[in-house]
FIMI-414317 format. One record per atom (N, C-alpha, C, CB): x, y, z. Coordinates in steps of 0.02 Angstrom, whole numbers, padded with zeros to 5 digits, always signed. Glycine has a CB too. Example, Ala and Ser with C-alpha at 12.3 -4.5 7.8 and 13.67 -1.06 7.14 Angstrom:
2
+00660-00284+00390
+00615-00225+00390
+00660-00165+00390
+00565-00224+00452
+00642-00112+00354
+00684-00053+00357
+00645+00002+00394
+00704-00030+00286
***
This chain:
162
-05155-05848+06618
-05219-05817+06600
-05254-05796+06664
-05263-05866+06558
-05266-05732+06673
-05297-05712+06736
-05372-05702+06726
-05265-05649+06764
-05408-05710+06780
-05481-05705+06779
-05499-05636+06806
-05515-05762+06821
-05539-05598+06768
-05561-05533+06793
-05613-05546+06847
-05591-05488+06736
-05611-05509+06901
-05665-05517+06949
-05698-05450+06960
-05640-05546+07016
-05761-05453+06978
-05801-05393+06986
-05833-05396+07054
-05855-05386+06930
-05848-05338+07082
-05885-05341+07145
-05958-05339+07127
-05866-05281+07193
-05997-05371+07168
-06068-05375+07154
-06102-05374+07222
-06087-05439+07112
-06164-05353+07224
-06198-05350+07288
-06211-05420+07314
-06264-05311+07283
-06199-05470+07273
-06210-05539+07296
-06143-05574+07307
-06254-05578+07245
-06090-05536+07311
-06024-05567+07319
-05981-05550+07260
-06030-05644+07327
-05938-05595+07240
-05893-05581+07184
-05919-05614+07121
-05822-05606+07199
-05922-05575+07069
-05940-05604+07004
-05875-05616+06967
-05989-05557+06963
-05867-05674+06939
-05805-05689+06904
-05819-05710+06833
-05766-05743+06941
-05773-05694+06789
-05781-05713+06719
-05768-05788+06713
-05734-05672+06673
-05814-05822+06683
-05806-05894+06671
-05766-05903+06607
-05876-05930+06667
-05739-05963+06596
-05697-05973+06537
-05731-05954+06471
-05676-06045+06533
-05797-05964+06466
-05830-05949+06402
-05852-05875+06399
-05892-05994+06392
-05826-05834+06444
-05841-05763+06441
-05903-05743+06480
-05850-05742+06370
-05941-05792+06505
-06001-05775+06544
-05980-05748+06612
-06047-05837+06552
-06020-05705+06640
-06004-05674+06704
-06054-05698+06756
-06004-05596+06699
-06028-05728+06809
-06070-05755+06862
-06103-05698+06900
-06028-05800+06911
-06170-05703+06908
-06208-05651+06942
-06231-05674+07011
-06268-05630+06900
-06253-05737+07015
-06278-05761+07080
-06308-05830+07072
-06329-05712+07110
-06333-05855+07128
-06365-05921+07128
-06438-05913+07108
-06359-05955+07198
-06460-05959+07066
-06530-05957+07042
-06579-05952+07100
-06545-06020+07000
-06570-05994+07152
-06617-05994+07208
-06619-05927+07244
-06598-06049+07258
-06561-05897+07254
-06558-05833+07290
-06595-05779+07252
-06485-05811+07302
-06586-05778+07186
-06618-05726+07145
-06693-05738+07143
-06588-05724+07073
-06713-05801+07139
-06785-05817+07140
-06816-05793+07205
-06797-05894+07131
-06781-05802+07261
-06807-05781+07326
-06813-05705+07329
-06762-05806+07382
-06759-05670+07309
-06760-05597+07317
-06797-05562+07260
-06689-05571+07321
-06811-05598+07205
-06845-05571+07146
-06805-05521+07105
-06909-05538+07167
-06754-05490+07136
-06712-05443+07098
-06646-05433+07136
-06748-05374+07088
-06593-05426+07098
-06528-05410+07128
-06494-05360+07082
-06484-05474+07139
-06445-05325+07110
-06404-05283+07067
-06334-05312+07068
-06405-05208+07091
-06299-05301+07015
-06230-05327+07009
-06191-05279+06967
-06229-05398+06980
-06125-05279+06978
-06081-05238+06936
-06046-05285+06888
-06029-05197+06978
-06050-05270+06824
-06018-05311+06773
-05975-05263+06732
-06070-05349+06727
-05910-05274+06732
-05863-05230+06698
-05874-05158+06718
-05869-05238+06621
-05888-05146+06782
-05899-05079+06807
-05969-05053+06792
-05848-05033+06778
-06010-05094+06758
-06076-05072+06737
-06128-05101+06785
-06091-05095+06663
-06173-05059+06808
-06224-05082+06855
-06282-05115+06817
-06251-05023+06897
-06297-05177+06835
-06354-05213+06805
-06405-05227+06858
-06331-05278+06770
-06467-05235+06837
-06518-05260+06883
-06545-05324+06850
-06575-05207+06897
-06551-05376+06891
-06576-05440+06867
-06642-05453+06903
-06525-05498+06880
-06695-05464+06864
-06761-05477+06891
-06779-05550+06879
-06814-05431+06860
-06814-05579+06928
-06845-05643+06917
-06920-05629+06920
-06822-05699+06971
-06953-05636+06863
-07023-05616+06859
-07062-05668+06819
-07031-05546+06827
-07114-05695+06851
-07157-05745+06819
-07118-05800+06785
-07202-05711+06768
-07070-05828+06822
-07034-05886+06798
-06977-05872+06751
-07081-05931+06765
-06961-05808+06739
-06906-05792+06693
-06858-05742+06724
-06933-05764+06628
-06795-05749+06704
-06744-05701+06725
-06735-05649+06670
-06676-05737+06739
-06725-05587+06691
-06713-05531+06645
-06656-05490+06673
-06778-05487+06634
-06611-05467+06631
-06557-05424+06654
-06555-05361+06610
-06488-05460+06652
-06552-05303+06642
-06551-05239+06607
-06499-05195+06639
-06622-05205+06607
-06477-05144+06603
-06438-05091+06635
-06481-05065+06692
-06417-05033+06584
-06451-05052+06751
-06492-05033+06808
-06514-04959+06806
-06455-05047+06872
-06482-04920+06763
-06500-04848+06759
-06546-04836+06700
-06436-04805+06753
-06602-04803+06713
-06651-04789+06661
-06620-04748+06605
-06711-04753+06690
-06638-04764+06544
-06611-04730+06485
-06631-04656+06482
-06635-04764+06421
-06683-04637+06519
-06709-04569+06515
-06664-04520+06552
-06781-04566+06542
-06659-04528+06619
-06615-04484+06657
-06575-04521+06709
-06655-04430+06690
-06568-04587+06700
-06525-04624+06746
-06558-04646+06811
-06466-04585+06761
-06624-04646+06814
-06659-04669+06875
-06643-04741+06892
-06735-04660+06867
-06647-04758+06957
-06629-04827+06980
-06685-04877+06967
-06612-04826+07054
-06680-04914+06912
-06733-04962+06895
-06741-05017+06947
-06718-04993+06827
-06689-05029+06987
-06694-05082+07037
-06747-05065+07090
-06625-05093+07071
-06766-05001+07093
-06817-04981+07141
-06886-04974+07110
-06797-04916+07173
-06891-04991+07045
-06956-04983+07012
-07003-05041+07023
-06945-04974+06938
-07066-05030+07007
-07117-05083+07011
-07122-05115+06942
-07187-05054+07035
-07139-05179+06942
-07151-05213+06878
-07226-05211+06865
-07124-05286+06879
-07245-05188+06806
-07316-05185+06786
-07325-05224+06722
-07340-05112+06778
-07385-05251+06713
-07401-05285+06651
-07434-05234+06605
-07448-05347+06662
-07405-05221+06547
-07434-05174+06499
-07444-05211+06434
-07388-05111+06490
-07507-05219+06414
-07522-05255+06353
-07490-05324+06351
-07500-05215+06292
-07490-05358+06406
-07461-05425+06408
-07385-05427+06411
-07483-05463+06349
-07353-05368+06419
-07280-05367+06425
-07261-05343+06495
-07249-05321+06371
-07215-05381+06526
-07190-05360+06591
-07144-05300+06581
-07153-05418+06629
-07159-05246+06617
-07119-05184+06611
-07096-05161+06679
-07159-05129+06576
-07035-05135+06681
-07012-05102+06742
-07030-05029+06735
-06933-05113+06753
-07056-05000+06788
-07075-04930+06787
-07024-04891+06827
-07148-04919+06816
-06989-04844+06795
-06937-04806+06829
-06968-04765+06885
-06899-04761+06779
-06939-04768+06945
-06969-04732+07002
-06963-04655+06995
-06935-04754+07066
-06917-04631+06953
-06909-04558+06948
-06962-04525+06905
-06841-04543+06921
-06971-04548+06844
-07016-04514+06798
-07068-04560+06766
-06977-04480+06743
-07074-04621+06795
-07125-04669+06772
-07117-04692+06700
-07193-04638+06780
-07055-04689+06674
-07043-04717+06608
-07052-04793+06612
-06971-04699+06581
-07081-04822+06560
-07096-04893+06560
-07052-04929+06510
-07171-04907+06545
-07019-04982+06533
-06970-05018+06491
-06987-05092+06494
-06897-05005+06515
-06992-05124+06436
-07007-05196+06436
-06946-05236+06460
-07028-05219+06364
-06960-05285+06503
-06906-05327+06529
-06876-05371+06475
-06931-05370+06588
-06918-05391+06428
-06898-05438+06377
-06852-05406+06325
-06960-05466+06342
-06869-05346+06302
-06833-05317+06245
-06797-05251+06260
-06880-05306+06189
-06815-05219+06317
-06784-05153+06332
-06817-05096+06294
-06711-05155+06315
-06876-05108+06266
-06911-05055+06230
-06942-05005+06279
-06965-05083+06183
-06939-04942+06260
-06975-04890+06298
-07046-04887+06272
-06939-04820+06293
-07095-04890+06317
-07165-04887+06295
-07195-04820+06316
-07206-04946+06325
-07241-04796+06276
-07278-04735+06294
-07349-04742+06269
-07243-04671+06265
-07393-04704+06300
-07463-04704+06277
-07471-04646+06229
-07513-04698+06336
-07490-04663+06168
-07498-04611+06118
-07566-04616+06086
-07443-04615+06064
-07588-04562+06055
-07652-04564+06019
-07640-04548+05946
-07703-04514+06051
-07685-04572+05906
-07684-04554+05835
-07735-04498+05826
-07700-04617+05788
-07712-04436+05817
-07758-04379+05813
-07806-04384+05754
-07719-04315+05809
-07791-04428+05706
-07835-04435+05648
-07896-04478+05661
-07796-04463+05590
-07894-04515+05717
-07952-04557+05734
-08009-04511+05757
-07934-04610+05789
-08071-04531+05741
-08128-04489+05761
-08131-04478+05837
-08193-04520+05738
-08123-04531+05877
-08119-04521+05949
-08057-04559+05973
-08184-04546+05987
-08000-04524+05970
-07936-04559+05983
-07932-04588+06054
-07878-04512+05972
-07912-04650+06058
-07900-04683+06123
-07825-04693+06128
-07940-04751+06130
-07797-04676+06186
-07725-04688+06193
-07709-04762+06186
-07700-04662+06262
-07656-04777+06150
-07633-04847+06142
-07559-04849+06159
-07645-04873+06069
-07538-04906+06187
-07467-04914+06204
-07427-04922+06140
-07456-04974+06252
-07374-04884+06134
-07331-04887+06076
-07258-04890+06098
-07343-04827+06029
-07216-04914+06053
-07145-04922+06069
-07105-04862+06044
-07118-04987+06040
-07057-04841+06084
-07009-04790+06062
-06948-04824+06032
-06988-04744+06122
-06950-04891+06030
-06891-04928+06007
-06852-04951+06068
-06846-04885+05961
-06800-04990+06056
-06760-05017+06111
-06715-04962+06138
-06718-05079+06088
-06724-04946+06202
-06688-04891+06234
-06641-04916+06288
-06737-04841+06263
-06660-04972+06320
-06624-04998+06377
-06584-05059+06355
-06671-05014+06435
-06521-05062+06374
-06482-05121+06356
-06504-05181+06397
-06406-05108+06366
-06517-05235+06362
-06536-05299+06392
-06474-05343+06392
-06597-05333+06354
-06465-05381+06444
-06407-05426+06448
-06433-05498+06446
-06365-05413+06513
-06400-05538+06404
-06421-05608+06396
-06403-05649+06458
-06389-05639+06332
-06452-05686+06482
-06442-05727+06542
-06434-05800+06523
-06500-05719+06591
-06388-05834+06556
-06379-05906+06548
-06383-05937+06617
-06310-05923+06512
-06420-05992+06623
-06424-06026+06687
-06391-06094+06678
-06498-06033+06712
-06343-06108+06721
-06307-06170+06716
-06296-06198+06785
-06240-06160+06678
-06323-06257+06798
-06308-06291+06860
-06326-06249+06921
-06235-06310+06862
-06383-06212+06918
-06404-06172+06976
-06370-06105+06981
-06392-06210+07038
-06326-06089+06934
-06293-06024+06935
-06320-05981+06879
-06216-06032+06927
-06324-05916+06892
-06349-05868+06842
-06291-05827+06816
-06406-05822+06872
-06285-05824+06750
-06230-05787+06718
-06260-05737+06668
-06182-05835+06682
-06223-05682+06656
-06241-05639+06600
-06183-05640+06550
-06257-05566+06624
-06201-05627+06488
-06150-05621+06436
-06124-05550+06438
-06179-05639+06365
-06059-05541+06423
-06033-05472+06421
-06071-05433+06367
-05957-05472+06407
-06083-05368+06379
-06120-05329+06330
-06083-05321+06264
-06136-05260+06358
-06121-05320+06210
-06092-05309+06144
-06092-05233+06132
-06132-05347+06087
-06035-05202+06144
-06033-05129+06142
-06027-05102+06072
-05975-05105+06183
-06029-05146+06022
-06027-05121+05953
-06096-05093+05934
-06006-05177+05903
-06147-05111+05974
-06214-05085+05963
-06228-05039+06022
-06269-05143+05956
-06253-04979+06010
-06264-04936+06069
-06338-04924+06082
-06229-04870+06060
-06353-04912+06146
-06421-04900+06170
-06420-04837+06212
-06449-04961+06211
-06478-04805+06219
-06482-04744+06258
-06457-04754+06330
-06554-04718+06260
-06469-04813+06359
-06450-04824+06429
-06374-04827+06437
-06481-04888+06455
-06336-04836+06382
-06263-04839+06388
-06235-04775+06419
-06232-04851+06319
-06265-04718+06402
-06240-04654+06428
-06239-04655+06504
-06284-04596+06402
-06295-04679+06534
-06299-04679+06607
-06258-04736+06638
-06372-04684+06629
-06254-04792+06601
-06213-04848+06626
-06141-04822+06633
-06216-04910+06577
-06120-04782+06585
-06053-04755+06585
-06046-04700+06637
-06036-04728+06516
-06094-04656+06640
-06093-04600+06687
-06087-04624+06759
-06156-04556+06678
-06122-04679+06775
-06123-04704+06844
-06071-04759+06855
-06192-04730+06862
-06028-04768+06807
-05982-04825+06809
-05942-04829+06873
-05934-04821+06751
-05912-04775+06894
-05866-04780+06951
-05895-04755+07016
-05804-04742+06936
-05959-04738+07015
-05988-04714+07078
-06062-04724+07070
-05971-04639+07094
-06100-04675+07093
-06172-04678+07083
-06201-04743+07105
-06189-04666+07010
-06180-04765+07164
-06206-04829+07189
-06281-04824+07196
-06173-04848+07256
-06313-04881+07207
-06386-04883+07205
-06418-04843+07260
-06409-04954+07208
-06380-04826+07311
-06409-04788+07367
-06422-04716+07346
-06362-04791+07428
-06393-04696+07289
-06399-04627+07269
-06472-04606+07261
-06362-04615+07204
-06493-04555+07296
-06563-04532+07290
-06566-04477+07239
-06591-04509+07357
-06622-04443+07238
-06627-04385+07193
-06662-04329+07229
-06665-04402+07127
***
């Protein structure tokens, strides 16, 4: 039985017996606040924000912008990554795309944050013994970010500008 190994910016990520993929050491990620890793050829970004780990496809669902370079903002009590290319906002917790919309039927409409639905693939994180792992993606369900995860699979390293 051979073990698949992946290259990652933090060294080698290897598949653990239960299918989890090693991403890095908990302490290192806490220090750096974010890392990128390649999992099955797919670029992920892992954030450590306010005591929690979050893993998402690293390419924005909109046009493939590098989320690893985005700022994290609090929107309505939800931590969101803001894509550096077009300022799309994605919740770290659920991968929902948020936008400010108005209800034109209101007498004096005020923009309110609304969800476009889940657009960005979120990867489940497991922490075991100081190590951080992600679960392999369930590709039977598709998300908008899959297109860019696939498009950048064999190249499009994070250094790619626009």
